[in-house]
C-alpha positions as CSV (number, residue, x, y, z in Angstrom):
1,M,0.0,0.1,0.2
2,K,1.2,3.7,-0.8
3,T,0.9,6.4,1.7
4,E,0.2,9.8,0.8
5,Y,0.0,13.1,3.2
6,I,-2.4,15.6,2.0
7,F,-2.6,19.1,3.6
8,P,-5.9,20.6,4.3
9,K,-7.2,22.7,1.7
10,R,-9.8,25.0,3.6
11,V,-10.7,25.8,7.1
12,L,-14.4,25.6,6.9
13,L,-15.3,26.2,10.4
14,C,-13.4,27.9,13.3
15,S,-14.5,28.6,16.6
16,D,-13.5,31.3,19.0
17,G,-10.4,30.3,20.9
18,V,-8.3,29.4,18.0
19,E,-5.6,31.6,16.9
20,N,-4.0,31.3,13.3
21,A,-6.4,28.5,11.6
22,E,-5.1,29.4,8.5
23,G,-1.5,28.1,9.5
24,L,-2.8,24.8,9.3
25,L,-3.1,25.0,5.5
26,K,0.7,25.7,4.9
27,R,2.8,23.0,3.7
28,K,5.6,22.6,6.3
29,T,8.0,19.9,7.2
30,L,6.3,17.1,8.7
31,Q,8.7,16.6,11.6
32,I,7.8,18.3,14.9
33,G,11.2,20.3,16.6
34,L,12.0,22.3,19.5
35,G,12.4,25.4,17.4
36,N,10.1,28.5,17.0
37,E,7.6,26.4,14.9
38,E,4.7,28.3,13.2
39,C,1.7,26.6,15.1
40,T,-2.2,27.0,15.3
41,V,-3.1,27.8,19.2
42,F,-6.2,26.0,20.3
43,R,-7.7,26.7,23.9
44,G,-10.4,24.4,25.6
45,G,-13.6,24.1,24.2
46,S,-12.5,25.5,20.8
47,F,-12.9,23.5,17.1
48,V,-11.8,23.7,13.6
49,A,-13.5,21.8,10.6
50,L,-11.1,21.1,7.9
51,D,-11.6,20.3,4.5
52,F,-9.1,18.1,2.4
53,G,-10.7,18.4,-1.0
54,T,-10.8,15.0,-2.1
55,E,-12.1,11.8,-0.7
56,V,-9.7,9.9,1.5
57,Q,-9.0,6.3,2.6
58,G,-7.0,6.3,6.1
59,G,-6.9,8.9,8.8
60,I,-5.2,11.9,10.0
61,R,-1.6,12.7,11.4
62,I,-1.2,15.4,14.4
63,L,2.1,17.1,14.9
64,S,1.9,18.9,18.3
65,H,4.3,21.5,19.7
66,I,4.9,22.7,23.6
67,M,1.5,22.4,25.6
68,N,1.0,22.8,29.2
69,D,-1.0,19.5,29.2
70,S,-1.8,16.5,27.0
71,A,-4.8,17.5,24.9
72,R,-7.9,15.5,24.6
73,M,-9.4,16.0,21.1
74,R,-12.8,14.4,19.8
75,L,-12.3,13.7,16.0
76,R,-15.0,13.4,14.0
77,F,-14.6,12.2,10.0
78,G,-17.1,13.0,7.4
79,E,-17.8,12.3,3.9
80,S,-19.9,15.7,4.0
81,L,-18.9,18.5,6.3
82,A,-22.5,17.8,7.8
83,E,-21.6,14.4,8.8
84,A,-18.4,15.7,10.3
85,C,-20.5,17.8,12.5
86,S,-23.1,15.4,13.6
87,E,-23.5,13.3,16.6
88,L,-23.6,9.7,16.9
89,G,-27.4,8.5,16.2
90,E,-28.2,11.8,14.4
91,K,-29.4,11.2,10.8
92,G,-27.9,7.9,10.8
93,A,-24.5,8.9,11.6
94,C,-22.6,5.8,13.2
95,N,-19.2,4.0,13.7
96,D,-20.3,1.1,11.8
97,H,-17.3,-1.1,10.1
98,S,-15.0,1.9,10.9
99,P,-15.0,4.1,13.7
100,R,-15.3,8.0,12.8
101,D,-16.1,9.7,15.8
102,F,-14.2,9.0,19.0
103,E,-11.9,11.1,21.5
104,V,-7.9,10.7,21.7
105,C,-5.2,12.0,23.8
106,V,-2.4,14.2,22.2
107,P,0.7,14.7,24.4
108,Q,3.1,17.2,23.5
109,L,5.8,17.1,21.0
110,A,4.0,14.4,19.4
111,D,3.6,12.9,15.9
112,V,0.7,10.9,16.0
113,A,-2.1,9.2,13.5
114,F,-5.5,8.3,14.2
115,G,-8.3,7.2,12.3
116,E,-9.2,4.5,9.4
117,T,-12.2,5.2,7.4
118,G,-13.4,6.8,4.5
119,F,-13.6,11.0,4.5
120,R,-13.0,14.0,3.0
121,F,-13.7,16.3,6.3
122,V,-12.4,16.4,9.9
123,R,-13.7,18.3,12.6
124,V,-11.2,18.5,15.7
125,D,-12.9,19.5,18.9
126,F,-10.6,20.4,21.9
127,V,-12.0,18.8,25.1
128,G,-11.2,20.1,28.8
129,D,-9.1,23.4,29.6
130,G,-5.7,24.3,28.5
131,E,-3.9,26.1,25.9
132,W,-2.2,23.5,22.9
133,R,-0.1,24.2,20.2
134,I,-0.5,22.2,16.9
135,K,1.7,22.5,14.1
136,N,0.0,20.2,11.4
137,I,-3.3,18.0,11.0
138,V,-3.0,16.3,7.7
139,A,-4.8,13.7,6.0
140,R,-3.0,10.2,5.7
141,S,-4.2,8.6,2.2
142,Q,-3.5,4.8,1.9
143,Y,-4.4,3.2,-1.2
144,K,-2.8,0.4,-3.5
145,D,-0.2,1.8,-5.7
146,V,-1.2,0.4,-9.1
147,D,-0.4,0.6,-12.8
148,I,-3.2,2.3,-14.4
149,R,-3.0,1.2,-17.9
150,G,-6.7,1.7,-19.5
151,G,-8.0,5.1,-20.1
152,F,-10.9,6.7,-21.7
153,E,-11.2,10.6,-23.2
154,C,-13.7,12.3,-25.2
155,D,-14.6,15.6,-26.3
156,D,-16.9,16.0,-23.6
157,S,-15.3,17.5,-20.5
158,R,-18.3,16.3,-18.2
159,I,-17.9,13.0,-19.2
160,N,-14.3,12.9,-18.7
161,D,-15.0,14.0,-15.1
162,I,-17.3,11.2,-14.7
163,Y,-14.9,8.5,-15.6
164,A,-12.3,10.2,-13.7
165,A,-14.4,10.2,-10.5
166,S,-15.7,6.6,-11.2
167,R,-11.8,5.2,-11.6
168,R,-10.4,7.2,-8.2
169,T,-13.6,5.7,-6.5
170,L,-13.0,2.3,-7.8
171,H,-9.4,2.2,-7.1
172,L,-10.0,3.7,-3.4
173,C,-11.9,0.4,-3.0
174,L,-8.8,-1.9,-3.5
175,Q,-7.7,-2.6,0.2
176,N,-6.1,-5.2,2.3
177,G,-6.0,-7.2,-0.8
178,Y,-9.8,-7.5,-1.4
179,V,-12.0,-5.2,-3.4
180,W,-14.1,-3.5,-0.9
181,D,-17.6,-2.1,-1.5
182,G,-16.7,1.1,0.5
183,I,-14.2,2.7,2.4
184,K,-16.1,4.1,5.4
185,R,-19.0,1.4,5.8
186,D,-19.3,-1.7,3.5
187,R,-15.4,-2.9,4.1
188,L,-16.5,-6.2,2.9
189,V,-16.6,-8.2,-0.2
190,W,-20.1,-8.2,-1.5
191,I,-19.6,-10.6,-4.4
192,G,-22.8,-9.2,-6.5
193,D,-21.3,-5.9,-6.3
194,L,-18.1,-7.2,-7.4
195,H,-19.1,-7.5,-10.8
196,P,-19.3,-3.8,-12.2
197,E,-16.2,-3.3,-9.9
198,S,-14.2,-5.8,-11.5
199,L,-15.3,-4.5,-14.9
200,G,-14.1,-1.3,-14.1
201,L,-11.0,-2.9,-12.9
202,Y,-10.5,-5.1,-16.1
203,C,-10.7,-1.6,-18.1
204,T,-8.4,0.1,-16.0
205,L,-5.7,-2.1,-14.6
206,G,-6.3,-5.3,-17.2
207,N,-6.3,-7.4,-14.1
208,D,-5.9,-7.2,-10.2
209,D,-4.9,-9.9,-7.8
210,N,-7.7,-8.3,-5.4
211,I,-10.5,-9.9,-7.9
212,K,-9.0,-13.3,-7.7
213,N,-8.7,-12.7,-3.9
214,S,-12.2,-11.7,-3.6
215,L,-13.7,-14.6,-5.7
216,E,-11.7,-17.0,-3.6
217,L,-12.7,-15.4,-0.1
218,A,-16.5,-16.0,-1.1
219,V,-16.2,-19.7,-1.4
220,E,-14.1,-20.1,1.6
221,Q,-16.6,-18.2,3.4
222,S,-19.9,-19.6,1.9
223,P,-19.1,-23.5,1.6
224,L,-21.9,-25.3,0.0
225,P,-24.6,-25.5,0.7
226,E,-24.5,-21.9,2.0
227,W,-25.3,-18.9,-0.2
228,M,-22.8,-16.3,-0.5
229,N,-23.1,-13.4,1.4
230,S,-26.1,-15.3,2.4
231,I,-27.8,-14.2,-0.5
232,P,-29.0,-16.7,-3.2
233,M,-28.5,-14.0,-6.1
234,Y,-24.9,-13.4,-4.8
235,S,-24.1,-16.8,-5.7
236,M,-25.4,-16.5,-9.0
237,W,-23.0,-13.1,-9.5
238,W,-20.2,-15.4,-8.4
239,V,-20.6,-17.3,-11.5
240,V,-20.8,-14.4,-13.7
241,N,-17.8,-12.9,-12.2
242,L,-15.9,-16.3,-12.5
243,H,-17.0,-16.4,-16.2
244,D,-15.9,-12.8,-16.8
245,Y,-12.5,-13.3,-15.1
246,Y,-11.7,-16.1,-17.4
247,V,-12.6,-14.4,-20.3
248,Q,-10.2,-11.5,-19.3
249,T,-7.3,-13.3,-17.9
250,G,-7.5,-16.7,-19.5
251,D,-6.5,-18.3,-16.1
252,I,-7.7,-21.7,-16.7
253,A,-6.0,-22.8,-13.3
254,F,-7.9,-20.8,-11.3
255,V,-11.1,-21.8,-12.9
256,K,-10.6,-25.7,-12.5
257,R,-9.6,-25.0,-8.8
258,H,-13.0,-24.1,-8.4
259,A,-14.7,-26.6,-11.1
260,E,-16.3,-28.8,-8.5
261,Y,-17.7,-25.9,-6.3
262,F,-19.1,-24.4,-9.7
263,S,-20.8,-27.4,-10.6
264,A,-22.3,-28.3,-7.2
265,L,-23.6,-24.5,-7.0
266,M,-25.2,-24.7,-10.4
267,R,-27.2,-28.0,-9.4
268,K,-28.0,-26.3,-6.1
269,I,-29.7,-23.4,-8.3
270,D,-31.3,-25.9,-10.7
271,G,-32.6,-27.8,-7.6
272,C,-34.7,-24.6,-6.4
273,I,-36.5,-24.2,-9.8
274,S,-39.6,-26.5,-10.9
275,R,-40.2,-27.6,-14.2
276,D,-42.7,-24.8,-14.9
277,G,-40.1,-22.2,-13.9
278,K,-41.4,-21.2,-10.6
279,F,-38.4,-21.0,-8.1
280,D,-37.9,-20.7,-4.7
281,F,-34.2,-19.8,-3.5
282,G,-35.5,-18.7,0.1
283,Y,-34.9,-15.4,-0.3
284,D,-35.5,-12.8,-3.2
285,F,-33.1,-9.8,-4.0
286,F,-32.3,-8.1,-6.9
287,D,-31.0,-4.6,-5.8
288,W,-32.2,-2.2,-2.9
289,H,-34.4,-0.3,-5.2
290,T,-36.5,-3.0,-6.3
291,H,-36.5,-5.1,-3.2
292,G,-40.2,-5.7,-1.9
293,T,-41.5,-4.7,-5.3
294,A,-43.5,-6.3,-7.7
295,D,-40.6,-6.1,-10.1
296,E,-38.2,-8.2,-7.8
297,K,-38.8,-11.9,-8.9
298,T,-38.8,-10.9,-12.7
299,G,-35.3,-9.5,-11.8
300,V,-34.5,-12.4,-9.7
301,A,-35.2,-14.9,-12.8
302,A,-33.6,-12.8,-15.4
303,L,-30.4,-12.8,-13.2
304,C,-30.6,-16.6,-12.9
305,M,-30.8,-16.9,-16.5
306,Y,-28.1,-14.4,-17.2
307,S,-25.9,-16.1,-14.7
308,A,-26.8,-19.7,-16.1
309,K,-25.9,-18.4,-19.9
310,K,-22.6,-17.4,-18.7
311,A,-22.2,-20.7,-16.8
312,I,-22.9,-22.5,-20.1
313,R,-20.1,-20.7,-21.8
314,L,-17.7,-21.2,-19.1
315,A,-18.3,-24.8,-19.1
316,R,-18.0,-24.9,-22.8
317,Y,-14.7,-23.1,-22.8
318,S,-12.9,-24.7,-19.8
319,G,-14.1,-28.2,-20.4
320,I,-16.1,-28.6,-17.1
321,P,-19.4,-30.3,-17.5
322,C,-22.4,-28.6,-16.1
323,D,-25.7,-29.6,-17.5
324,S,-27.5,-28.0,-14.8
325,A,-26.9,-24.8,-16.5
326,Q,-28.8,-25.8,-19.4
327,S,-31.7,-27.0,-17.7
328,I,-32.1,-23.7,-15.9
329,V,-32.1,-21.7,-18.8
330,S,-34.7,-24.2,-20.3
331,K,-37.0,-24.1,-17.2
332,L,-37.1,-20.4,-16.7
333,G,-37.8,-20.1,-20.5
334,S,-41.3,-20.4,-19.7
335,T,-41.2,-17.6,-17.1
336,A,-43.2,-14.3,-18.0
337,F,-40.6,-11.5,-17.9
338,D,-43.0,-8.9,-17.2
339,V,-41.6,-5.5,-15.8
340,R,-43.7,-2.8,-14.3
341,N,-41.3,0.0,-13.3
342,A,-38.0,-0.9,-12.7
343,K,-35.3,-0.1,-15.4
344,Q,-32.7,-2.1,-13.8
345,V,-35.0,-5.6,-14.2
346,K,-35.8,-4.4,-17.4
347,A,-32.0,-4.2,-18.3
348,M,-31.3,-8.0,-17.0
349,C,-34.1,-9.0,-19.0
350,V,-32.5,-7.4,-22.2
351,L,-28.7,-8.8,-21.1
352,A,-30.2,-12.2,-20.4
353,G,-32.0,-12.4,-23.8
354,A,-35.3,-13.1,-21.8
355,D,-37.4,-10.2,-22.9
356,R,-36.9,-6.8,-24.9
357,R,-40.3,-6.1,-25.6
358,G,-40.9,-2.1,-25.5
359,A,-37.4,-2.0,-23.8
360,A,-36.3,1.0,-25.7
361,E,-39.1,3.2,-24.7
362,F,-38.9,2.0,-21.2
363,F,-35.3,2.7,-20.7
364,T,-35.8,6.5,-22.2
365,R,-38.7,7.6,-20.3
366,G,-38.1,10.3,-17.6
367,G,-34.5,10.7,-18.1
368,D,-32.2,9.5,-15.6
369,A,-35.3,8.5,-13.1
370,G,-34.9,5.3,-11.9
371,M,-31.5,5.0,-12.0
372,S,-29.6,2.6,-9.8
373,V,-26.0,3.4,-8.9
374,F,-25.4,-0.4,-8.6
375,M,-27.1,-1.1,-11.9
376,S,-26.2,2.0,-13.7
377,Y,-24.1,0.0,-16.2
378,Y,-26.7,-2.4,-17.2
379,I,-29.4,-0.1,-17.4
380,A,-27.2,2.1,-19.8
381,R,-25.8,-0.8,-21.8
382,A,-29.2,-2.5,-22.1
383,A,-30.4,0.8,-23.5
384,A,-27.5,0.8,-25.9
385,E,-28.4,-2.3,-27.4
386,C,-31.7,-1.3,-27.8
387,G,-30.8,1.6,-30.2
388,K,-30.8,4.1,-27.7
389,G,-27.0,4.8,-26.9
390,K,-27.2,8.4,-27.1
391,Q,-30.0,8.8,-24.6
392,A,-27.9,6.3,-22.3
393,L,-25.2,8.3,-22.1
394,G,-27.1,11.4,-21.6
395,M,-28.8,9.5,-18.3
396,L,-25.4,8.7,-16.8
397,R,-24.0,12.4,-17.8
398,S,-27.0,13.6,-15.6
399,F,-27.0,11.4,-13.1
400,Y,-23.7,11.1,-12.0
401,G,-23.1,14.8,-13.1
402,A,-25.6,15.5,-10.3
403,M,-23.1,14.3,-7.6
404,L,-20.3,16.1,-9.1
405,D,-22.4,19.3,-9.1
406,K,-22.8,18.7,-5.4
407,G,-19.0,18.6,-4.7
408,A,-18.4,14.7,-5.2
409,T,-15.0,13.6,-5.9
410,T,-16.0,10.0,-5.7
411,F,-19.5,8.4,-6.3
412,W,-21.8,7.1,-4.1
413,E,-23.6,3.9,-2.4
414,A,-27.0,5.4,-3.4
415,F,-28.2,8.5,-5.4
416,D,-31.5,10.1,-6.8
417,S,-31.3,13.1,-8.8
418,E,-34.2,14.5,-6.9
419,W,-31.9,14.6,-3.8
420,A,-29.8,17.5,-5.7
421,R,-32.8,19.9,-5.7
422,N,-33.1,22.7,-2.8
423,S,-29.8,20.9,-1.1
424,C,-26.4,21.8,0.2
425,N,-23.1,20.9,-1.1
426,L,-21.1,18.4,0.4
427,D,-19.0,21.1,1.7
428,E,-21.6,23.4,3.3
429,L,-24.0,23.1,6.1
430,P,-27.7,23.2,5.2
431,K,-29.2,26.8,5.4
432,P,-32.7,27.4,6.3
433,G,-35.2,26.1,3.5
434,Q,-32.3,23.7,2.5
435,T,-32.0,20.2,2.7
436,D,-28.8,18.0,3.9
437,I,-28.1,16.1,0.6
438,H,-26.3,13.7,2.9
439,G,-28.2,13.3,5.9
440,D,-31.8,13.9,4.9
441,N,-32.0,11.2,2.3
442,G,-31.5,7.4,1.8
443,E,-33.4,4.3,2.8
444,F,-32.7,0.7,3.7
445,C,-28.9,0.2,4.7
446,Y,-27.9,3.8,3.6
447,K,-29.9,6.1,5.3
448,G,-28.6,9.6,6.1
449,Y,-25.0,9.9,6.9
450,R,-24.5,5.8,6.8
451,N,-25.0,6.4,3.2
452,S,-21.3,5.6,1.8
453,L,-20.1,8.4,-0.7
454,C,-17.2,6.2,-2.0
455,H,-18.7,2.9,-3.2
456,G,-17.1,0.7,-5.5
457,W,-20.3,-0.5,-7.0
458,S,-21.1,3.2,-8.6
459,C,-18.4,2.8,-11.2
460,G,-20.5,1.5,-14.2
461,P,-19.7,4.7,-16.2
462,I,-16.1,3.1,-16.9
463,A,-17.8,-0.2,-18.5
464,F,-20.0,1.7,-20.2
465,L,-17.2,4.1,-22.0
466,T,-15.2,1.4,-22.7
467,F,-17.7,-1.6,-24.1
468,V,-20.4,0.7,-25.6
469,V,-18.8,3.8,-26.6
470,L,-15.3,2.9,-27.0
471,G,-16.5,-0.5,-28.6
472,V,-14.3,-3.1,-27.2
473,R,-15.9,-6.5,-27.6
474,I,-13.9,-9.4,-26.2
475,L,-14.5,-12.2,-28.5
476,D,-12.3,-14.9,-27.3
477,V,-11.1,-16.1,-23.8
478,G,-7.8,-14.3,-22.8
479,C,-8.6,-11.2,-25.2
480,K,-7.1,-13.1,-27.8
481,K,-9.6,-12.0,-30.3
482,I,-11.3,-8.4,-29.8
483,A,-13.8,-6.3,-32.0
484,V,-13.8,-2.5,-32.0
485,S,-17.4,-1.8,-32.8
486,P,-18.2,1.9,-31.3
487,D,-21.2,3.7,-30.4
488,L,-20.4,7.5,-30.1
489,C,-23.5,8.1,-28.5
490,G,-23.4,11.5,-29.6
491,L,-19.8,12.3,-29.0
492,K,-17.6,13.5,-31.8
493,H,-14.0,12.1,-30.8
494,V,-13.1,9.5,-28.4
495,K,-10.0,7.7,-27.4
496,G,-8.8,5.0,-24.9
497,V,-6.7,2.1,-24.3
498,Y,-7.9,-1.5,-23.1
499,P,-5.5,-3.8,-21.3
500,T,-5.1,-7.1,-22.3
501,P,-2.8,-9.9,-20.9
502,Y,-0.6,-9.4,-24.3
503,G,-0.5,-5.9,-24.2
504,D,-2.2,-2.6,-24.6
505,V,-5.0,-2.1,-27.2
506,F,-5.0,1.6,-28.1
507,I,-8.2,3.0,-29.8
508,E,-9.3,6.4,-31.4
509,H,-12.5,7.1,-33.2
510,A,-13.6,10.4,-34.6
511,R,-16.7,11.1,-36.4
512,R,-16.4,12.8,-39.7
513,P,-18.8,15.3,-41.2
514,D,-20.9,12.9,-43.3
515,G,-21.8,11.0,-40.0
516,S,-19.3,8.0,-40.6
517,V,-16.6,7.2,-37.9
518,E,-12.8,7.0,-38.6
519,S,-11.1,4.4,-36.4
520,K,-7.5,4.0,-35.4
521,I,-6.7,0.8,-33.6
522,K,-3.1,-0.2,-32.5
523,A,-2.8,-3.8,-31.0
524,P,-0.4,-6.2,-29.7
525,P,0.7,-8.9,-32.3
526,E,-1.1,-11.5,-30.2
527,V,-4.3,-10.0,-30.4
528,V,-6.6,-10.2,-33.3
529,I,-8.5,-7.3,-34.1
530,S,-12.0,-8.4,-36.0
531,D,-15.5,-6.8,-37.4
532,G,-18.5,-7.4,-35.5
533,G,-19.2,-9.5,-32.4
534,G,-22.3,-7.9,-30.9
535,Y,-21.1,-7.0,-27.2
536,G,-18.9,-9.8,-27.1
537,L,-18.1,-12.1,-23.9
538,L,-17.5,-9.5,-21.3
539,G,-20.2,-7.7,-19.2
């Protein structure tokens, strides 16, 4: 892991009893000494709230000078200023998964670090009586030092900003050898959430050991007959993840190491489905937005078919027998894939090849209304498959752009464009008549300040911009054969890089005045560039 120290960019709040608060912003040598250091002076009961300018995974480092007593400080980390100023229990504020509100003791002439969470803002309250001199309060940012090989750039600066924030979100979640879902709350490996995350990693890094480690961990922690993460559908997502890992990497040894588990899991899933297509997995879950709705069972059926078709292909390519996968597809073929409201469920029906009736109009009604952060890639890709690529990109642009407009530097566990109306920015406290965009929104497990504002599953724009707009289509295992078939979605010029096990593929597309597209492609000799190919094997 790499450690970087970030000086605060702004003092957002400062109480009486603080002298030279702006001194905390100055870049100084991060070493305390006995000389006449420039310090900020705090007296008992005073506080300061700092903005480090970007989301950070880690904590803070405090350098203290001569003081008349050890300083007791209350530290409050926040992904928004309002969260950093909240009390535990207020609007969902909590210490779940990573403590972010606690007291510490800092002696004089000290250089000490505190905290291990996701944050951008920190409020420091000095408790008790006394006077204390602080030289520095800096953020300690910890992240995996990765070789970013893939990329995307276009003529729309907002889209470029969305891509960059998606990539930063995803890479911050590479922690401790695994792909975490969030860096404040949900520092766990959720195997369903891993799919959009792993697609983003394939597009930016080519591969990463954290993906394989996460897939393996899920097997270790969920021996059959258990379901992964205690959710039957997440076991289905594991199959999808295993297939896509093999397609990207060609790592047949890893697949065969889990062949017995894979085959037994597919038999278990098949055993939960009757001949007439009805199923009982014991628990249904598609995503939070559809949980408990009339569309949920349709989403589960579509995901089950999607994973079974991936399993059929994985079995064919790897030589692992898996007759139960074909049985699942045959039995679910009699299912009525009716969707009332949920765009993400309709998207899965399209991607599974189950039903696309009226899909084009379904996806585009209401703009980005009904978007799901977790399912954003699937909705946008399915819309593009139905001929609505320009509208799909427009939905991503407005949906994710609204978070950027509120000050986001990484993307969130959950969001709705309606939240942005008459609400404060992340670096503000709400004014009278405004809503708190962080504390006043959310439901289920992401209520209020509990909502994670750096969540790996929100990286869907990366895969869409790579596989749809740039047009990368993986046609053979290990990326040995790739088609490049762009849908510029209204853009005029795009370029990017796709990492393969054999090296990087460089791609550039420009729209000519007559509407046609001129493409330039440079690939390693081991990678065959082909025409066509639909949407390929990945995603």
